[in-house]
RODREN-114055 format. One record per residue: residue in one letter; x, y negated, z negated of N, C-alpha, C in turn. Coordinates in steps of 0.2 Angstrom, whole numbers. Each point is the difference from the previous one (the first is absolute). Example, Ala and Ser with C-alpha at 12.3 -4.5 7.8 and 13.67 -1.06 7.14 Angstrom:
// RODREN-114055
+----+-------+-------+-------+-------+-------+-------+-------+-------+-------+
: aa :  n_xx :  n_yy :  n_zz : ca_xx : ca_yy : ca_zz :  c_xx :  c_yy :  c_zz :
+----+-------+-------+-------+-------+-------+-------+-------+-------+-------+
:  A :    66 :    28 :   -39 :    -4 :    -6 :     0 :     4 :    -6 :     0 :
:  S :    -2 :    -5 :     4 :     4 :    -6 :    -1 :    -4 :    -5 :    -3 :
+----+-------+-------+-------+-------+-------+-------+-------+-------+-------+
***
This chain:
// RODREN-114055
+----+-------+-------+-------+-------+-------+-------+-------+-------+-------+
: aa :  n_xx :  n_yy :  n_zz : ca_xx : ca_yy : ca_zz :  c_xx :  c_yy :  c_zz :
+----+-------+-------+-------+-------+-------+-------+-------+-------+-------+
:  X :     4 :     6 :     0 :    -4 :    -6 :     0 :     4 :    -6 :     0 :
:  X :     0 :    -5 :     5 :     3 :    -6 :     0 :    -4 :    -5 :    -4 :
:  X :     4 :    -4 :    -4 :    -3 :    -5 :    -4 :     1 :    -7 :     2 :
:  X :    -5 :    -4 :     0 :     1 :    -7 :     3 :    -2 :    -4 :    -6 :
:  X :     4 :    -6 :    -1 :    -1 :    -5 :    -4 :    -2 :    -6 :     4 :
:  X :    -6 :    -3 :    -1 :    -2 :    -6 :     3 :     2 :    -6 :    -4 :
:  X :     4 :    -5 :     3 :     2 :    -6 :    -3 :    -5 :    -6 :     3 :
:  X :    -4 :    -3 :    -4 :    -4 :    -5 :     2 :    -1 :    -6 :    -5 :
:  X :    -1 :    -6 :     3 :     0 :    -6 :    -5 :    -7 :    -3 :     0 :
:  X :    -5 :     2 :     4 :    -6 :    -3 :     1 :    -6 :     4 :    -2 :
:  X :    -6 :    -1 :     4 :    -6 :     4 :    -1 :     0 :     7 :     1 :
:  X :     5 :     2 :     5 :     1 :     7 :     1 :    -5 :     3 :     5 :
:  X :    -2 :    -3 :     5 :    -4 :     2 :     5 :     3 :     6 :     5 :
:  X :     7 :    -2 :     1 :     3 :     6 :     4 :     2 :     6 :    -5 :
:  X :     1 :    -2 :    -6 :     1 :     6 :    -5 :    -6 :     4 :     0 :
:  X :    -6 :    -3 :     0 :    -6 :     4 :    -1 :    -1 :     5 :     6 :
:  X :     2 :    -3 :     6 :     0 :     4 :     6 :     5 :     6 :     0 :
:  X :     5 :    -2 :    -2 :     6 :     6 :    -1 :    -2 :     5 :    -5 :
:  X :    -3 :    -2 :    -5 :    -2 :     5 :    -5 :    -6 :     4 :     2 :
:  X :    -4 :    -3 :     4 :    -6 :     4 :     3 :     2 :     5 :     5 :
:  X :     5 :    -2 :     4 :     3 :     4 :     5 :     3 :     6 :    -2 :
:  X :     4 :    -1 :    -6 :     3 :     6 :    -3 :    -3 :     4 :    -5 :
:  X :    -6 :    -2 :    -2 :    -4 :     3 :    -5 :     0 :     7 :     0 :
:  X :    -1 :     3 :     5 :    -1 :     8 :     1 :     6 :     3 :     4 :
:  X :     5 :    -4 :     1 :     6 :     2 :     4 :     3 :     6 :    -3 :
:  X :     2 :     5 :     5 :     4 :     6 :    -3 :     7 :    -1 :    -2 :
:  X :     3 :    -5 :     3 :     8 :     0 :    -2 :     2 :    -7 :    -2 :
:  X :    -5 :    -5 :     0 :     2 :    -7 :    -2 :    -5 :    -3 :    -5 :
:  X :     3 :    -3 :    -5 :    -5 :    -3 :    -5 :     3 :    -7 :    -3 :
:  X :    -4 :    -4 :    -1 :     2 :    -6 :    -4 :     0 :     1 :    -7 :
:  X :     6 :    -1 :    -3 :     2 :     2 :    -7 :     0 :    -6 :    -4 :
:  X :     1 :    -6 :     3 :     2 :    -6 :    -5 :    -2 :    -6 :     4 :
:  X :    -3 :    -5 :    -4 :    -1 :    -7 :     3 :     5 :    -5 :    -4 :
:  X :     4 :    -3 :     4 :     4 :    -5 :    -4 :    -2 :    -7 :     2 :
:  X :     0 :    -5 :    -5 :    -2 :    -7 :     2 :     5 :    -4 :    -4 :
:  X :     1 :    -6 :     3 :     4 :    -5 :    -4 :    -5 :    -5 :    -3 :
:  X :    -7 :     1 :     1 :    -5 :    -5 :    -3 :    -4 :     4 :    -5 :
:  X :     0 :    -2 :    -6 :    -4 :     4 :    -5 :    -8 :    -1 :     1 :
:  X :    -2 :    -5 :     4 :    -7 :    -1 :     1 :    -2 :     2 :     7 :
:  X :     4 :     4 :     4 :    -1 :     1 :     7 :    -6 :     5 :     0 :
:  X :    -4 :    -1 :     6 :    -6 :     5 :     1 :     2 :     7 :     1 :
:  X :     6 :     1 :     3 :     3 :     7 :     1 :     0 :     4 :    -6 :
:  X :     1 :    -3 :    -6 :     0 :     3 :    -6 :    -6 :     3 :    -2 :
:  X :    -6 :    -4 :     2 :    -7 :     2 :    -2 :    -1 :     7 :     5 :
:  X :     2 :    -1 :     6 :     0 :     6 :     4 :     3 :     6 :    -3 :
:  X :     6 :    -1 :    -2 :     4 :     6 :    -3 :    -4 :     3 :    -6 :
:  X :    -3 :    -5 :    -4 :    -4 :     3 :    -6 :    -6 :     4 :     2 :
:  X :    -3 :    -3 :     5 :    -6 :     3 :     3 :     1 :     7 :     3 :
:  X :     6 :     1 :     3 :     2 :     6 :     4 :     4 :     4 :    -5 :
:  X :     1 :    -2 :    -6 :     4 :     4 :    -5 :     7 :     2 :     2 :
:  X :     3 :    -5 :     3 :     7 :     0 :     3 :     4 :    -4 :    -5 :
:  X :     6 :     3 :    -3 :     4 :    -4 :    -4 :     2 :    -7 :     3 :
:  X :     1 :    -5 :    -4 :     3 :    -6 :     2 :     6 :    -3 :    -4 :
:  X :     4 :    -4 :     3 :     6 :    -3 :    -3 :     0 :    -7 :     2 :
:  X :     0 :    -4 :    -5 :     1 :    -7 :     1 :     7 :    -2 :    -1 :
:  X :     3 :    -3 :     5 :     7 :    -1 :     0 :     2 :    -8 :    -1 :
:  X :     6 :    -1 :    -3 :     2 :    -7 :    -2 :     6 :    -2 :     5 :
:  X :     1 :    -6 :     1 :     5 :    -2 :     5 :     7 :     2 :    -2 :
:  X :     2 :    -2 :    -7 :     7 :     1 :    -2 :     2 :     7 :     1 :
:  X :    -4 :     5 :    -3 :     2 :     7 :     1 :     0 :     3 :     7 :
:  X :    -4 :    -3 :     4 :    -1 :     2 :     7 :     6 :    -2 :     4 :
:  X :     2 :    -6 :    -1 :     5 :    -3 :     4 :     7 :     1 :    -3 :
:  X :     1 :    -1 :    -6 :     6 :     0 :    -3 :     1 :     7 :    -5 :
:  X :    -5 :     3 :    -1 :     1 :     6 :    -4 :     0 :     7 :     4 :
:  X :    -4 :     5 :    -2 :     0 :     6 :     3 :    -5 :     1 :     6 :
:  X :    -3 :    -6 :     2 :    -5 :     0 :     5 :    -6 :     5 :    -1 :
:  X :    -1 :     2 :    -6 :    -5 :     5 :    -2 :     1 :     7 :     3 :
:  X :     7 :     2 :     1 :     1 :     6 :     4 :    -2 :     6 :    -5 :
:  X :     2 :    -1 :    -7 :    -2 :     6 :    -4 :    -7 :     1 :     0 :
:  X :    -4 :    -5 :     0 :    -8 :     1 :     0 :    -2 :     4 :     6 :
:  X :     3 :    -2 :     6 :    -2 :     3 :     6 :     2 :     7 :     0 :
:  X :     6 :     1 :    -2 :     3 :     7 :    -1 :    -5 :     5 :    -4 :
:  X :    -2 :    -3 :    -6 :    -4 :     3 :    -5 :    -7 :     3 :     4 :
:  X :    -2 :    -5 :     4 :    -6 :     2 :     4 :     1 :     4 :     6 :
:  X :     6 :     2 :     2 :     2 :     4 :     5 :    -2 :    -4 :     7 :
:  X :     1 :    -6 :     0 :    -2 :    -4 :     6 :     5 :     2 :     6 :
:  X :    -3 :     2 :     6 :     4 :     1 :     6 :     1 :    -6 :     5 :
:  X :    -6 :    -3 :     0 :    -1 :    -6 :     5 :    -3 :    -6 :    -4 :
:  X :     2 :    -6 :     2 :    -3 :    -6 :    -2 :    -3 :    -4 :     6 :
:  X :    -6 :    -2 :    -1 :    -4 :    -3 :     5 :    -1 :    -7 :    -3 :
:  X :     2 :    -5 :     4 :    -2 :    -7 :    -2 :    -6 :    -2 :     3 :
:  X :    -5 :    -2 :    -4 :    -7 :    -2 :     3 :    -2 :    -6 :    -3 :
:  X :     3 :    -6 :     3 :    -1 :    -6 :    -3 :     4 :    -2 :    -6 :
:  X :     6 :     3 :     0 :     5 :    -1 :    -6 :     4 :    -6 :     2 :
:  X :     0 :    -6 :    -4 :     3 :    -6 :     1 :     7 :    -1 :    -2 :
:  X :     3 :     5 :    -3 :     7 :    -1 :    -2 :     4 :     4 :     5 :
:  X :     6 :    -3 :     1 :     5 :     3 :     4 :     3 :     6 :    -4 :
:  X :     1 :     6 :     4 :     2 :     6 :    -3 :     8 :     0 :    -2 :
:  X :     2 :     1 :    -6 :     7 :    -1 :    -1 :     4 :     6 :     3 :
:  X :     6 :    -2 :     1 :     4 :     5 :     4 :     1 :     7 :    -4 :
:  X :     0 :     0 :    -7 :     0 :     6 :    -4 :    -6 :     5 :     2 :
:  X :    -6 :    -3 :     1 :    -5 :     4 :     2 :     0 :     2 :     8 :
:  X :     3 :    -4 :     4 :     1 :     2 :     7 :     5 :     6 :     0 :
:  X :     5 :    -1 :    -3 :     5 :     5 :     0 :    -2 :     7 :    -3 :
:  X :    -5 :    -1 :    -5 :    -2 :     7 :    -3 :    -6 :     3 :     4 :
:  X :    -3 :    -4 :     4 :    -5 :     3 :     5 :     2 :    -2 :     7 :
:  X :     5 :     2 :     3 :     2 :    -2 :     7 :    -5 :     3 :     5 :
:  X :    -3 :    -4 :     4 :    -4 :     3 :     5 :    -7 :     2 :    -3 :
:  X :    -1 :    -1 :    -6 :    -6 :     2 :    -4 :    -4 :    -6 :    -3 :
:  X :     1 :    -6 :     2 :    -4 :    -5 :    -2 :    -3 :    -3 :     6 :
:  X :    -7 :    -1 :     0 :    -3 :    -2 :     6 :    -4 :    -7 :    -2 :
:  X :     0 :    -5 :     5 :    -4 :    -6 :    -1 :    -5 :    -1 :     5 :
:  X :    -5 :    -4 :    -1 :    -5 :    -2 :     5 :     1 :    -8 :     0 :
:  X :     0 :    -3 :     6 :     0 :    -7 :     1 :    -5 :    -2 :     4 :
:  X :    -4 :    -6 :    -2 :    -6 :    -2 :     4 :     2 :    -4 :     6 :
:  X :     5 :     2 :     4 :     2 :    -4 :     6 :     4 :     5 :     4 :
:  X :     2 :    -2 :     6 :     4 :     4 :     5 :     7 :    -3 :    -1 :
:  X :     4 :     4 :    -5 :     7 :    -2 :    -1 :     4 :     1 :     6 :
:  X :     5 :    -4 :     1 :     3 :    -5 :    -4 :    -3 :    -6 :    -1 :
:  X :    -6 :    -2 :     3 :    -3 :    -6 :    -1 :    -4 :     0 :    -7 :
:  X :     1 :    -6 :    -3 :    -4 :    -1 :    -6 :     2 :     4 :    -6 :
:  X :     6 :     2 :     0 :     2 :     4 :    -6 :     5 :    -4 :    -4 :
:  X :     2 :     2 :    -6 :     5 :    -3 :    -4 :    -3 :    -2 :    -6 :
:  X :     4 :    -3 :    -4 :    -2 :    -3 :    -7 :    -6 :    -4 :     1 :
:  X :    -5 :     1 :    -4 :    -6 :    -5 :    -1 :    -5 :     2 :     6 :
:  X :     2 :     4 :     4 :    -5 :     2 :     6 :    -4 :     6 :    -2 :
:  X :    -6 :    -1 :    -3 :    -4 :     5 :    -2 :    -8 :    -3 :     1 :
:  X :    -4 :     5 :     0 :    -7 :    -2 :     0 :    -2 :    -6 :     4 :
:  X :    -4 :    -4 :    -3 :    -3 :    -6 :     4 :     6 :    -5 :     3 :
:  X :     6 :     0 :    -3 :     5 :    -4 :     3 :     2 :     3 :     7 :
:  X :     0 :     6 :     1 :     1 :     3 :     6 :    -5 :    -2 :     5 :
:  X :    -7 :     1 :    -2 :    -5 :    -1 :     4 :    -1 :    -7 :     2 :
:  X :     2 :    -5 :    -5 :     0 :    -7 :     2 :     5 :    -2 :     5 :
:  X :     6 :     3 :    -1 :     5 :    -1 :     5 :    -1 :     3 :     7 :
:  X :    -4 :     5 :     0 :    -2 :     3 :     7 :    -4 :    -4 :     3 :
:  X :    -6 :    -3 :    -3 :    -5 :    -4 :     3 :     3 :    -7 :     2 :
:  X :     5 :    -3 :    -5 :     3 :    -6 :     2 :     4 :     0 :     6 :
:  X :     3 :     6 :     1 :     5 :     1 :     6 :    -4 :     1 :     6 :
:  X :    -7 :     1 :    -1 :    -4 :     2 :     6 :     2 :     6 :     4 :
:  X :     2 :     5 :    -5 :     2 :     7 :     3 :    -7 :     3 :     3 :
:  X :     1 :     4 :     5 :    -5 :     3 :     4 :    -1 :     7 :    -3 :
:  X :     5 :     3 :    -4 :    -1 :     6 :    -3 :     4 :     0 :    -7 :
:  X :    -2 :     5 :    -4 :     3 :     1 :    -6 :    -1 :     7 :    -2 :
:  X :     1 :     2 :    -6 :    -1 :     8 :    -1 :     4 :     2 :    -7 :
:  X :     2 :     6 :     0 :     3 :     3 :    -6 :     7 :     3 :     2 :
:  X :     4 :     0 :    -4 :     6 :     4 :     0 :     1 :     4 :    -6 :
:  X :     1 :     6 :     1 :     2 :     5 :    -5 :     8 :     2 :     1 :
:  X :     4 :    -1 :    -5 :     7 :     0 :     1 :     3 :     3 :    -7 :
:  X :     6 :     3 :     1 :     4 :     2 :    -5 :     3 :    -6 :    -4 :
:  X :     1 :     1 :    -6 :     3 :    -6 :    -4 :     7 :     0 :    -1 :
:  X :     3 :    -5 :     1 :     8 :    -1 :    -1 :     1 :    -5 :    -5 :
:  X :     6 :    -3 :    -1 :     1 :    -5 :    -5 :    -2 :    -7 :     2 :
:  X :    -3 :    -1 :     7 :    -2 :    -6 :     2 :    -8 :    -1 :     0 :
:  X :    -3 :    -6 :     0 :    -7 :     0 :     0 :    -2 :     2 :     7 :
:  X :    -5 :     4 :     1 :    -3 :     1 :     6 :     5 :     2 :     6 :
:  X :     5 :     4 :    -2 :     5 :     1 :     5 :     1 :     7 :     2 :
:  X :    -2 :     5 :    -3 :     2 :     7 :     1 :    -3 :     3 :     7 :
:  X :     2 :     5 :     2 :    -2 :     3 :     6 :    -7 :     1 :     1 :
:  X :    -3 :    -2 :     5 :    -7 :     0 :     2 :    -2 :     7 :     1 :
:  X :    -6 :     2 :    -3 :    -2 :     7 :     1 :    -6 :    -1 :     4 :
:  X :    -4 :    -5 :     0 :    -7 :     0 :     3 :    -2 :    -8 :     1 :
:  X :    -3 :    -2 :     5 :    -3 :    -6 :     1 :    -6 :     1 :     4 :
:  X :    -5 :    -4 :    -2 :    -7 :     0 :     3 :    -2 :    -8 :     1 :
:  X :    -2 :    -1 :     6 :    -2 :    -7 :     1 :    -8 :    -1 :     0 :
:  X :    -1 :    -7 :    -1 :    -7 :    -2 :     1 :     0 :    -7 :     3 :
:  X :    -5 :    -2 :     4 :     0 :    -6 :     3 :    -2 :    -6 :    -5 :
:  X :     3 :    -6 :     1 :    -2 :    -6 :    -3 :    -3 :    -4 :     5 :
:  X :    -6 :    -3 :    -1 :    -3 :    -4 :     4 :     0 :    -8 :    -2 :
:  X :    -1 :    -4 :     4 :     1 :    -7 :    -2 :    -6 :    -2 :    -6 :
:  X :    -5 :     4 :     0 :    -5 :    -1 :    -5 :     2 :     3 :    -7 :
:  X :     5 :     4 :     0 :     2 :     4 :    -6 :     3 :    -5 :    -6 :
:  X :    -2 :     1 :    -6 :     3 :    -3 :    -6 :     4 :     4 :    -3 :
:  X :     4 :    -2 :    -5 :     4 :     4 :    -4 :    -4 :     6 :    -3 :
:  X :    -6 :    -2 :    -2 :    -4 :     5 :    -4 :    -3 :     6 :     5 :
:  X :    -1 :    -2 :     6 :    -3 :     5 :     5 :     6 :     4 :     2 :
:  X :     6 :    -3 :     1 :     6 :     4 :     2 :     2 :     5 :    -6 :
:  X :    -1 :    -2 :    -6 :     1 :     4 :    -6 :    -5 :     6 :     0 :
:  X :    -6 :    -1 :     2 :    -5 :     6 :     1 :     2 :     5 :     5 :
:  X :     2 :    -3 :     6 :     3 :     4 :     5 :     6 :     5 :    -2 :
:  X :     4 :    -4 :    -3 :     7 :     4 :    -2 :    -2 :     5 :    -6 :
:  X :    -4 :    -2 :    -5 :    -2 :     5 :    -5 :    -3 :     6 :     3 :
:  X :    -4 :    -1 :     5 :    -3 :     6 :     4 :     5 :     5 :     3 :
:  X :     5 :    -3 :     3 :     6 :     4 :     2 :     4 :     3 :    -5 :
:  X :     1 :    -3 :    -6 :     3 :     2 :    -5 :    -3 :     7 :    -3 :
:  X :    -7 :    -1 :    -1 :    -4 :     5 :    -3 :     0 :     6 :     5 :
:  X :     0 :    -1 :     6 :    -1 :     5 :     5 :     6 :     4 :     1 :
:  X :     6 :    -3 :     0 :     7 :     3 :     2 :     4 :     2 :    -6 :
:  X :     1 :    -4 :    -5 :     5 :     1 :    -5 :     0 :     7 :    -3 :
:  X :    -6 :     2 :    -3 :     0 :     7 :    -3 :     2 :     5 :     5 :
:  X :    -2 :     0 :     6 :     2 :     5 :     5 :     8 :     0 :     2 :
:  X :     3 :    -6 :     0 :     7 :    -1 :     1 :     4 :     2 :    -6 :
:  X :    -3 :    -1 :    -6 :     4 :     3 :    -6 :     0 :     7 :     0 :
:  X :    -6 :     3 :     2 :    -1 :     7 :     0 :     5 :     3 :     5 :
:  X :     1 :    -3 :     6 :     5 :     2 :     5 :     7 :     0 :    -2 :
:  X :     2 :    -6 :    -3 :     7 :     0 :    -2 :     1 :     4 :    -6 :
:  X :    -4 :     1 :    -5 :     1 :     4 :    -6 :     0 :     8 :     3 :
:  X :    -4 :     2 :     4 :     0 :     6 :     3 :     6 :     2 :     4 :
:  X :     2 :    -5 :     4 :     6 :     1 :     4 :     6 :     1 :    -5 :
:  X :     1 :    -4 :    -5 :     5 :     1 :    -5 :     0 :     7 :    -3 :
:  X :    -6 :     2 :    -2 :     0 :     7 :    -3 :     2 :     5 :     5 :
:  X :     0 :     0 :     6 :     2 :     5 :     5 :     7 :    -1 :     2 :
:  X :     3 :    -6 :    -2 :     7 :    -1 :     3 :     5 :     4 :    -4 :
+----+-------+-------+-------+-------+-------+-------+-------+-------+-------+
***
């Protein structure tokens, strides 16, 4: 059984989709929800789903052990970032090489980097009068939104679109594709 930890900072809509996707899976399960925000909605989802959760603090995450002991205790094989707003420290990247996956609400390399998340991305896309946007699922390395791309999906942006309507389109793509891509990557790792 491959064990996934989901790292999230917000409401957890992607986490909920991932949990639901793997609910009855034969070889993959969500074993831990990790959040850097004590009041994050994702923690409510963890409680409702009876999945253990871990609230992390900045100092130990970046300058301490990066919570590696806690992840090992839960036998975490893969880490999935689903709206997690902190950069992953190199200690964690080194401990999980090729086993940390992120989703970004734009077509990287456009609109990535520090401070580019959620509405900030969608506002930038609309302001630039882009004709398309989408999602990028990628491996995580030591840089923001930089690791090898696993999957991208596009959606049109019309002149009538607002950041809010773009967000809705992108959320639909995230919910449709992210759980399936996680399954493909984790399953491929298991057979490697």
